[in-house]
N, C-alpha and C positions, 0 to 999 in steps of 0.2 A: 722253826717251831717244832716242839716235841710235845705230843699229847699222850698223857699217861692214862690208860684205861684199866678198869677191873675186867676180869674174865666174866663168863656167865656160868652158873651152875649147870644149866642145860647145854648139851653139846649135840651136834649133828650125829646122825647114826653112822657107825663105822662102815666103811666100804672096803671091798677087795682092792688091792693096788700095791704100789711100791711102799714099803714100810719106811719108818723114820730113819734118817741118817743124822745123828746128833751133830756131827761136824759141819753139816750144811746150814745149820740155823744161824741167824744173825747173832751179834754180840758173842763172838767166839771166846771171849774172856770168861763166859759163864759155862763153857762146855764141861769142864771137870765137875763143877757143882751140879750141873744137870744130870751128868752120868751117875753121880752118887745118889741123887734123889730118885732117879729112874730105877736104878737097880734095887734100892731099898723098897720102893713101892711095888715093883713086880715081885720081889721076893716075899713081901708081906702077903700079897694077894694070891700068891701061888701056894700058900700054906693054909692054915685053918681059916675057913670062911668067916666064922663068927668073930674070931679075933680081929681079922681085917675089917669087918663091918664096924666093930666097936671103935677101932683106931680112927677110921675115916668118918665116923659119925653118920653112917648110912642107916636109914630106916629099913624095915622089913621089905617094903616095896622096891627098894633100890639095891637089894642084895645082888642082882645081876651085874651091877657095876664092878663088883669084886672080880668076877671072871673076865670082864673086859680089860681091867687093869692087868690081870695076869697074862693076857695075850698081847700086851703092847709091843713086844718085840717084832711080831709078825703082822700086826694090824696095819691096814692101809692108811697112809698119811694124806691129809688135805691141807690146803692153805688155812692158816689159823683164822683168817677172816671168814671162812666157811664153816669152821668147826664150832666157833662160838655163836650161840643163838641167845634168845632172851630179849628183854625190853630194850636195853640200850642198843644192842646190835641190830635189832629189827628197825629201830628208828634211824640208826646210822645208814642202813641200807647199802652196804658196800657193793653188792652185786648190781645195784642200779646206778652207780656213779659213772659218769662219762670217763673216757680214757685218761684225760689229764688229771681229773679229780682223784681217780684211783691211784695214779702214779704218785700223787701228793700224799695219799693215805699210806701207801707203802713205805714212804720215807719218813713220815711224820708220826704215825701211830705206834704206840708200844703197849702191848697188852701184858699185864702182870699175871703171874700164875704160880700156884703152889708147886707145880711139877717142873716147869721150865724156867722159873725166875721171871723172865720177860721175853716176849717174842714179838716180831713184827707181823703184820697181817698176811704177808706173803710167805712166811715160814711154813713149811709143811710139817704138820704134827698129827698124830692119831687122836681121836676122841679119848678122853680119860676122865677120871674122877679123883680129885685131890685138891682140897681147898687150902688156902694159906694158913688157916687156923689149926691144921692137923699137927699133932705131935707124932712124927714118923720115926719109929725105931730103926736104926740106932742114932739118927741124926738130931732128934729132938724137935722143938717147935720150929716149923718152917719159916715163920716170920723172922725169927732171930737168925736162923741159918742163912736165909737169903740176904738179910741185912749185911752180914759180913761179906758175902760174895759181891753184892751190888756196890758196896763202898769202893771197890777197886775198878769198876767198869762204868757205872752210870754217869759220873761227872763228865767224862769225855763224850759220852753219847749226848748229853744235854747241850753240849756246845756253848755258844754264847748268846743264843736267842731265847725266846719265850718258852717256858715250860708250863703247859696247861695241865694241871693235875686234877683229873676227874675220878680218881680211885676212891673206893670205899675204905673205911678205916683199917680193915684187916690187911688190905693190900698196900695201903700207904705205909704200913709198919715196915715193909720190906726195904724201903729206901726213902729217906727224908732229905730233900734238897737243903743244903746248908751254905752259908757264906754268900758269895755273890750270886750263886745259883738260886738260892732262896729269894733273893731280892728281885729276881725276874721270873719267879714262879707265881702262878695264879690258881687259886682253888675257886670252885663255883658252888654256891648254894642256891637252890630254887625255892622261891617263896610264892605262895598264892595270895593275892590280895582280893578280899571280898568285903562287901558292905554288910555289916551286921548291926541291926537296930540303928541305922542311920550313921554308923561310924565305919571307917575303913580299918579293917584288921588284916594282919598278915600271919600266915602259918607256914611252917616248913612242909614242903611236899615230900612224900616218901616214895611210893611206888612210881609216880609220874616224874619224879626227879630224874630217873634213868632215861626216860623217853625224851625229856627236854634236853638233857646233855647229849644224847645221840643226835638229835635234830640240829643242835647248834654246831656240832662238829661237822655233820653232813653239809650244812649251809656254808661253813668256812671252806670246806674242800671244794664244793661245787663252784664257789665264787673264786677259787684259786687264791685265797687270801692266806698269807703267812705272816701274821703280826709278829714283830720282833720283841715286844715288851708288853707287860700287863696294860699299860696305858693305850697302846696301839690296839690291843685286844678289845678293850672297852669301846673304842671308836669303831672297830670293825664290826662288832656285834650290833652296835647301835645302827650302823649303816645297813645291816641285814634285817632291821626291824625289831630287834630285841630291846627290852627295857633293862638296862644294866646299871647297878649302883655299886660304888666302891664302899664296902663296909669297913675295910682296914687296909692300909697301905703296907707293903712288904718292907723287910729289912734283912740284915744278914742273919737274923735269927728266925724269921717267920715269913711265910708266903703272903702275897696279896690275897685278900678275901673279897670276892665279887658276889653280888646278889643278882640273880636273874629273876625279875618280878613278872609273874603271869597272872591273868585274871581267870583263865580257863585252863583246865588240865585235861589232857587227852593223850 
C-alpha cells in the first residue's frame, strides 16, 4: 500500500539542530531535481524580499517566510511527519501511533511537496514555504517540473499494490498514475449526508474533508491493514466502520473513485 498525501501550508517552527542532507532523503532518484529546486528557492529568497514574496504568493503577514527560506541551508531538520501540521496531519496523529503503526506509516506514506517533490514521513527536512503552484525562476511551474522528475521514479515506488491517492489537485498534478498503476489507484471524496425538508441530500465536504482523510489513514495504520487493491480498501474501511461507496471503477486511464459518506463533520 502506498498512500499519497498533500503537505500542509502550515509547518512546525524551525529548531536548531542538524541541517538537511539531501542525499539522505528517500527516493534518491529525485535528488538532482530537489537540489535544483532547493538552490533556486534559496537564491530567490536571498535576494529582493518583495520579489520573492510575489513569486511565492505570500501575504504581508507571511513575509517572514522569505527569510526562513533563505536560511534553509543551515536550518535544523526534523522528520517530515513532525514538520507538516494542519487539519489532515492533526487528524492523522503520527506522534500518537503505536510503534508498529508508525513503522507502517514510514513505509506507506508519501507526502508531496513543491520543494522536495515527495518525501516519506521519516525523512528529515527543515520547515519551508513553497507550494506546488509556484512558478519558480528559472525552473518554471513546479507542478510541471516535478511531473517530469516523478515520471522516472514513482512507478517503481508504487510497486504492485494499492495506491491510495488523497492529494489535492495542485499536488496530484505532479504525478498521475497511468496504465496498470491507475487501475489499482483509489481516490476518495468525502460527502456529508443530511436530511433537508424530509429528503436526504449529499454535499461535498471541504474543510472537514482533510480531517476525515487523516482519520481513515490513521485507522488503517492502527489496525495494521495494508489492502492490496481498491476493492480490498473498500472492505477494510467498511470493517473499520466507514460507509464507503464506489462511484467509479478504475481502468488503465483513470483511478477508482470512492465516496466516504458521513452524517456528521468534525
